[in-house]
N, C-alpha and C positions, 0 to 999 in steps of 0.2 A: 516376596522373588527379592528386590533388591536388598534386603538385609539382609539375607542368606549369603548374598555373594557378598554385600561388604567385612560379610563375620568369614571369609574363605579367605580376601584377599586380607584382613590383620592378621590372620590367624597364618598365612606364606610368608607373608612381611615378616614375623616376628620369629620364624623359621628360617629364614634365608638371611636372615641381619638386618636388612632397611628399614630405615625407620621411612614412616610415609612426611613427608615435607611438614601434614599439618598436624605430627606430632610433638611439633619440637614445642619448646617451653622457651618463656621468654625470655630467661638466660640464654639459652640456645644463640636465639639472634640478637643477644647480647654479643657474643664474644662471636659473632656470625658479624657485628657489624662493628663491632674492634680492629677483625680483620679489615678490612673493607675502610677506614680508617685509617691505618697503620699502613698499608700502602700505598694509603694514598699522600698522605702526609712525607714516607720514605721515597719515593719513586718519583718526586717533582724533579724533570731533568736540571732546576738551575736552585729552586730553595730547600732542599729537599733536608731534612733533616740526617747530617754528614753521616757515614756507614761506622767509619771508627769509632762513635761516639753509646754508640746502639752495639755494638762488636764488645765494648769496653766495660760494659752496665753491667749491675751485679742482679738491674731485674729494670722492669718497664710498666710503668700502668699505664693504660687504653680506657680516657672516659668519651667516649661517643655524642656529644649533646648533651652537654653540659648548660642548663640550663641558667644564665643571668636578665635580672632586671633590677630597678626602682628610679627613685628619684631622692637622694644625697646617701639615704639608705639605701644601700643596692644588695640583694641575696643570690646564691649562685646554691645549685643539685645538680648535680648528673650518679649516675650506677656508670662502673665502667668492671676493667677486669686488670690486675696484676696477675703479673707472668716473669718466675726467677730462671736465670740457669745454676743448672747442675757445677756447683764450686771442681767437685772433681772428673766428671765426664765434660762440663762445658755446652753439656744442652740444656734448650730449655725444658723445663715440665707444665705441669695440670697449672692451667690458669685458677687464679678467687676471687670471686668478687664481690665488690669494695664500694662504698660509697664517698662522694664525694660533697661536704656542705661547708657553710660560712657564710658570714655577712663581711660589708666593709664600709668604709664609711669615705665623704667626699663626691664632689661637685658629677654628679652622675645621672644619665637621664634615658631611657629604651629602655631594651630588650636585647636579648640575641643568645641564639643557640653557637656552643661550642664545642668545635672540636678539640680536645686535649692529650698529650701525650705526654709523661714524666720520665725521665729517666734518671734512674737510681742510681748513684757511682759510684757508692760504696757501701760497702757492709754495714755499717752504724746507719744510713740511710735505711735501708734494707731492714735492718732489726726493729726502726721505728715503727716501720707500717707493722709488726706486729702486737705493735700494742693495739689495744684494745677503739684508739683515737687519738692518733695522732695528728698534730697540728703542725701547718705549712709555715717557717718563718720564723713560730718558739720552739718546737722539740727540734725542725734540721733548716736545716738556710734553702733557700729555692729561691735561683734566678732562674732570668733569663736566657735557654740556650743559644748561641751562635748557632744561627743557620750558611747554608751554603755546603753544596760538595766541594767547594775546597779550601774550606773552614779548616784551621788544624787542628785538631786535637790538643796540641801545645794549645793552644787561646786558652785552654782553662786556666792556666796557670797564674790567669791573673781574674778567675772566679771562684770563689771561693766554694760559693751553693754545691750541697753534696747532694739535692737533685736541681736536673734542669727540666724547667718545662718549657714545650710547645704548641701553639696554642692556632686553633686555625677558625676566627669567625664569617657567620650566617649574616648575621644584620646589625647593626647599626644601636651602638653600644658605646660611655664614653666612661671609663675607669675601672673596669669588672678586673679583678685582682686575686691572683690564687694564694696568696697573703695571708695569712690567719685561717684560711679553709685546713676544714677537718677533714681528715681519711679514714675511713673507718669500715670495719669489714662487715660483711652483710650475711650473718650465720645462715640467714632462712635462703637465702640464694644458693652456700654452697652446698648447704643440705641437702637442695631439692637437685642440682648439680651431678652430687654425688651418692648421692645415698644414704648419709646418716653424716653425723657428727662428727667435723672433721676443723681443728682449728687451722687461721690463717698460717701458720708455722705445719703444722701434717701434709700444708699443701701445698706451701712454698721452695722447704726446709727438709722436708726429713719423707718427704717424696712417698707420702702415705697413699696415696690416689694414683688412679690414672689417665689422664684428658679423656676425656670424651667426645667422641665424632666430630660434634660442632667447633670445636677447639684445632683439626684438624688444617685451618685455613691459618691462622693464626703462626699454629705453631710450621708450616708450612715459608712463612713470609718472615716468621724469623729463623729458621734454621741455616738462611743466605749467610749470616752472622756467626 
């Protein structure tokens, strides 16, 4: 009897377009978590990421809970999403899943989970992300972005980085750096999200796919800019 009721419920869910919560994949959950991190890091009353920087960005990358740790030699790994703005319409398109990984050297001890947002500031920076492996600090300069609601966009004149990074740590760690980290597309995740094999360019630039329902919260947050 229970099995029959569950079958009817699933059938009605499909017909109505409703997706039950337990049907969400890990990639849908990643999109929702990315939206939450973006909201929290941009809506801080004093130290949020300045809205002008997002408004003028070519793309934004959000990596929730990048894990780092080590002693002398450190490592970091995380998964997140990159979302780009349509150059003609100015609207944000469908997000693509990317991995962030790398090693760093120096005096460091402990472990931490860090939420990281990258502001891709120009076309060259966005083009770099379309490579199979894009090295921060190597293929593109990366710098810590200025914080605060009162930060002026003109402060950018003193910062030559094509990408600005913003991180929020939630643990004890010394020396975690993004310089040298590699950003690469997660093709399996993107195939699972969009039901086909699409390159990062087809997702982010050519708009070959439509954003999934799980991306709705992130698109709504970005629409403010």
